[in-house]
NUDOKOL-76056 format. One record per residue (C-alpha): x, y, z; residue number from 1. Coordinates in Angstrom, 3 decimals, always signed. Each point is the difference from the previous one (the first is absolute). Example, Ala and Ser with C-alpha at 12.3 -4.5 7.8 and 13.67 -1.06 7.14 Angstrom:
<rec><xx>+12.300</xx><yy>-4.500</yy><zz>+7.800</zz><nr>1</nr></rec>
<rec><xx>+1.370</xx><yy>+3.440</yy><zz>-0.660</zz><nr>2</nr></rec>
This chain:
<rec><xx>+53.901</xx><yy>-17.606</yy><zz>+34.228</zz><nr>1</nr></rec>
<rec><xx>+0.281</xx><yy>+2.365</yy><zz>-2.680</zz><nr>2</nr></rec>
<rec><xx>+3.456</xx><yy>+0.786</yy><zz>-1.633</zz><nr>3</nr></rec>
<rec><xx>+2.586</xx><yy>-0.306</yy><zz>+2.776</zz><nr>4</nr></rec>
<rec><xx>+2.292</xx><yy>-2.047</yy><zz>-1.902</zz><nr>5</nr></rec>
<rec><xx>+1.960</xx><yy>+2.058</yy><zz>-2.882</zz><nr>6</nr></rec>
<rec><xx>-0.440</xx><yy>-1.078</yy><zz>-3.362</zz><nr>7</nr></rec>
<rec><xx>+3.490</xx><yy>-1.058</yy><zz>-0.703</zz><nr>8</nr></rec>
<rec><xx>-0.194</xx><yy>-2.389</yy><zz>+2.781</zz><nr>9</nr></rec>
<rec><xx>-3.672</xx><yy>-0.979</yy><zz>-0.351</zz><nr>10</nr></rec>
<rec><xx>+0.292</xx><yy>-1.181</yy><zz>-3.773</zz><nr>11</nr></rec>
<rec><xx>+2.871</xx><yy>-2.698</yy><zz>+0.490</zz><nr>12</nr></rec>
<rec><xx>-1.750</xx><yy>-1.013</yy><zz>+3.126</zz><nr>13</nr></rec>
<rec><xx>-3.341</xx><yy>-0.818</yy><zz>-1.717</zz><nr>14</nr></rec>
<rec><xx>+1.997</xx><yy>-1.731</yy><zz>-2.876</zz><nr>15</nr></rec>
<rec><xx>+1.980</xx><yy>-2.273</yy><zz>+2.660</zz><nr>16</nr></rec>
<rec><xx>-2.626</xx><yy>-0.986</yy><zz>+2.061</zz><nr>17</nr></rec>
<rec><xx>-1.848</xx><yy>-1.827</yy><zz>-3.036</zz><nr>18</nr></rec>
<rec><xx>+2.913</xx><yy>-2.570</yy><zz>+0.376</zz><nr>19</nr></rec>
<rec><xx>+1.164</xx><yy>+0.055</yy><zz>+3.453</zz><nr>20</nr></rec>
<rec><xx>-0.523</xx><yy>-3.403</yy><zz>+1.390</zz><nr>21</nr></rec>
<rec><xx>-0.970</xx><yy>+1.024</yy><zz>+3.462</zz><nr>22</nr></rec>
<rec><xx>-3.169</xx><yy>+2.056</yy><zz>-1.160</zz><nr>23</nr></rec>
<rec><xx>-3.232</xx><yy>-1.070</yy><zz>-1.658</zz><nr>24</nr></rec>
<rec><xx>+0.101</xx><yy>+2.885</yy><zz>-2.836</zz><nr>25</nr></rec>
<rec><xx>+0.631</xx><yy>-2.245</yy><zz>-2.882</zz><nr>26</nr></rec>
<rec><xx>-3.080</xx><yy>-2.028</yy><zz>+0.840</zz><nr>27</nr></rec>
<rec><xx>-1.960</xx><yy>+2.838</yy><zz>+0.936</zz><nr>28</nr></rec>
<rec><xx>+0.700</xx><yy>+1.631</yy><zz>-3.324</zz><nr>29</nr></rec>
<rec><xx>-0.608</xx><yy>-2.760</yy><zz>-2.389</zz><nr>30</nr></rec>
<rec><xx>-2.138</xx><yy>+0.435</yy><zz>-2.686</zz><nr>31</nr></rec>
<rec><xx>-0.551</xx><yy>+3.908</yy><zz>+0.883</zz><nr>32</nr></rec>
<rec><xx>+1.231</xx><yy>+3.299</yy><zz>-1.347</zz><nr>33</nr></rec>
<rec><xx>+1.235</xx><yy>+2.177</yy><zz>+2.813</zz><nr>34</nr></rec>
<rec><xx>+0.256</xx><yy>+3.804</yy><zz>-0.753</zz><nr>35</nr></rec>
<rec><xx>+1.618</xx><yy>+2.496</yy><zz>+2.408</zz><nr>36</nr></rec>
<rec><xx>-1.808</xx><yy>+3.263</yy><zz>-0.195</zz><nr>37</nr></rec>
<rec><xx>+2.608</xx><yy>+2.103</yy><zz>+1.690</zz><nr>38</nr></rec>
<rec><xx>+3.172</xx><yy>-1.532</yy><zz>-1.229</zz><nr>39</nr></rec>
<rec><xx>+1.080</xx><yy>-1.166</yy><zz>-3.653</zz><nr>40</nr></rec>
<rec><xx>-0.438</xx><yy>-3.824</yy><zz>+0.449</zz><nr>41</nr></rec>
<rec><xx>-2.284</xx><yy>-2.462</yy><zz>-1.226</zz><nr>42</nr></rec>
<rec><xx>+0.455</xx><yy>-4.148</yy><zz>-0.337</zz><nr>43</nr></rec>
<rec><xx>-2.088</xx><yy>-2.652</yy><zz>-1.282</zz><nr>44</nr></rec>
<rec><xx>-3.093</xx><yy>-0.914</yy><zz>-2.202</zz><nr>45</nr></rec>
<rec><xx>-3.653</xx><yy>-0.506</yy><zz>+0.764</zz><nr>46</nr></rec>
<rec><xx>-2.601</xx><yy>+2.017</yy><zz>+2.245</zz><nr>47</nr></rec>
<rec><xx>+1.382</xx><yy>+3.244</yy><zz>+0.947</zz><nr>48</nr></rec>
<rec><xx>+0.792</xx><yy>+1.060</yy><zz>+3.599</zz><nr>49</nr></rec>
<rec><xx>+0.999</xx><yy>+3.730</yy><zz>+0.380</zz><nr>50</nr></rec>
<rec><xx>+0.939</xx><yy>+1.843</yy><zz>+3.238</zz><nr>51</nr></rec>
<rec><xx>+3.036</xx><yy>+1.581</yy><zz>+1.545</zz><nr>52</nr></rec>
<rec><xx>+3.404</xx><yy>-1.938</yy><zz>-0.442</zz><nr>53</nr></rec>
<rec><xx>+0.424</xx><yy>-0.441</yy><zz>+3.878</zz><nr>54</nr></rec>
<rec><xx>-3.776</xx><yy>-1.242</yy><zz>+0.422</zz><nr>55</nr></rec>
<rec><xx>+0.687</xx><yy>-2.507</yy><zz>-3.166</zz><nr>56</nr></rec>
<rec><xx>+3.223</xx><yy>-1.226</yy><zz>+1.819</zz><nr>57</nr></rec>
<rec><xx>-1.557</xx><yy>-0.379</yy><zz>+3.370</zz><nr>58</nr></rec>
<rec><xx>-2.914</xx><yy>-2.155</yy><zz>-1.675</zz><nr>59</nr></rec>
<rec><xx>+2.426</xx><yy>-1.883</yy><zz>-1.855</zz><nr>60</nr></rec>
<rec><xx>+1.874</xx><yy>-1.193</yy><zz>+2.912</zz><nr>61</nr></rec>
<rec><xx>-3.528</xx><yy>-0.834</yy><zz>+1.676</zz><nr>62</nr></rec>
<rec><xx>-0.781</xx><yy>+3.189</yy><zz>+2.159</zz><nr>63</nr></rec>
<rec><xx>-4.016</xx><yy>+0.337</yy><zz>-0.225</zz><nr>64</nr></rec>
<rec><xx>+0.108</xx><yy>+3.376</yy><zz>+1.679</zz><nr>65</nr></rec>
<rec><xx>+1.106</xx><yy>+1.267</yy><zz>-3.385</zz><nr>66</nr></rec>
<rec><xx>-2.652</xx><yy>-1.349</yy><zz>-2.097</zz><nr>67</nr></rec>
<rec><xx>-2.421</xx><yy>+3.112</yy><zz>+0.775</zz><nr>68</nr></rec>
<rec><xx>+2.424</xx><yy>+2.241</yy><zz>-2.243</zz><nr>69</nr></rec>
<rec><xx>-0.310</xx><yy>-2.330</yy><zz>-3.019</zz><nr>70</nr></rec>
<rec><xx>-2.310</xx><yy>-0.223</yy><zz>-2.973</zz><nr>71</nr></rec>
<rec><xx>-0.897</xx><yy>-1.479</yy><zz>-3.089</zz><nr>72</nr></rec>
<rec><xx>-1.615</xx><yy>-3.344</yy><zz>-1.168</zz><nr>73</nr></rec>
<rec><xx>+2.754</xx><yy>-2.036</yy><zz>+1.275</zz><nr>74</nr></rec>
<rec><xx>-0.104</xx><yy>+1.470</yy><zz>+3.356</zz><nr>75</nr></rec>
<rec><xx>-2.485</xx><yy>-2.515</yy><zz>+1.378</zz><nr>76</nr></rec>
<rec><xx>+2.100</xx><yy>-2.759</yy><zz>-1.258</zz><nr>77</nr></rec>
<rec><xx>+3.113</xx><yy>+1.248</yy><zz>+1.709</zz><nr>78</nr></rec>
<rec><xx>-2.332</xx><yy>+0.661</yy><zz>+3.363</zz><nr>79</nr></rec>
<rec><xx>-1.057</xx><yy>-3.955</yy><zz>-0.117</zz><nr>80</nr></rec>
<rec><xx>+3.586</xx><yy>-0.995</yy><zz>-0.412</zz><nr>81</nr></rec>
<rec><xx>+1.058</xx><yy>+1.978</yy><zz>+2.971</zz><nr>82</nr></rec>
<rec><xx>-3.050</xx><yy>-1.203</yy><zz>+2.084</zz><nr>83</nr></rec>
C-alpha cells in the first residue's frame, strides 16, 4: 500500500469508516486501540494495532491483504476478525 492517500483525505475517511453502515469497520475495531504511524489519527481502547493509515483503513474494511503492514498486540485479534 504505502501512503498514496493524502493525509487531509485519509484522516476523515478513517473516522468515517468506523460508522459507515456498509463496512464491517466498527465490529473489526471493537475493543482495539488503532494508531496510524504515518498520519495523526488514533481511536479506541484496548490492545494496540499500529500501522500506516491506509493499511488500517483497508483492514478495518475487511481487506486481509493489508494485515502484513500492521503490528502490535491487537493485530492478531484484528486478523482473526477479518479471516
